[in-house]
N, C-alpha and C positions, 0 to 999 in steps of 0.2 A: 492469044490476042494481045496486041500491043496496047500501051497505056492510052494512046490517042484514040484507038477505036473502041475502047471499053465504054459500055453504055452506063449512064448514071440515071437512076430512077428519077431523081429530082429534075434533071435536065429534060426528061421526057414528060414531066408533069405527073409521074406515077407516085403512089404512096407505097412505102415499103411494108411488106407483110411478114409476120413471123409465125412460126408454128406454136402449137400448144406447149411442146417441150421447151422452146425458147422462152415463152411466157413464164413457165414454171421456174426457169432459171432466174428470172427477174423478180418474180413475186413469190415469196416464201409461203405458199399454201399448197395443199394437196390438189390433185386433179379433180376430185369430187367437190372440194370446196370451191375451186375455180368455176366448175360447171354450175354450181348452186348460185354463185355470185352473178354469173352471166344471166342465169334464168330469172333472178329477182331484180335485175337492173342495177346491181351494185358494182358492175364491172362492164367494160365495153363489150359490145356484141361481137360474137365470132361470125365468120363468113365461110360458107362451104365452098371449097376450092375444087373438090371432086367428091365422089360418094364416100370415100374413106379418109378425107383430109379436110381439116378446117384451119383457118388462119385468123390472125388478128392484125389490124393496122397498128404499126409501131407508134405512130404519132398519137393515136387514141390511148395507148397504154401509158405513154409519157405524160399526156394531159391528165389522166386518171391519177398517176403518182403525184403530180404537182398539186392536184386538188386535195389530196389527202392532208397536206399541211394546212390548207385553207379550212377544210372541214373540222380538223382538230382544233384550230384556233377559235372557230365559231362555237364549238361545243364547250370548250374551256371557258370562254367569255360569256356564254349564255347565262341569263338570270336563272337562279334556282327555281325549280318547280315546287309549288306548295302542295 
């Protein structure tokens, strides 16, 4: 396929999805920890692509990573509990 005819997800208004394996390359946790984080709402929700395949929206993973710094600063600056 030539460069001119290549499709770009952003040009089509589509969001890029990544596999669990790709998520685990970006987020240094085990597969079971990732599953637990999704289940408890501490990580973006996965989406079933087929019966044996799930994926995550990359932009949600990036937003989650960006919010880690915000949450850490809130926790550090929070008043001490008595």
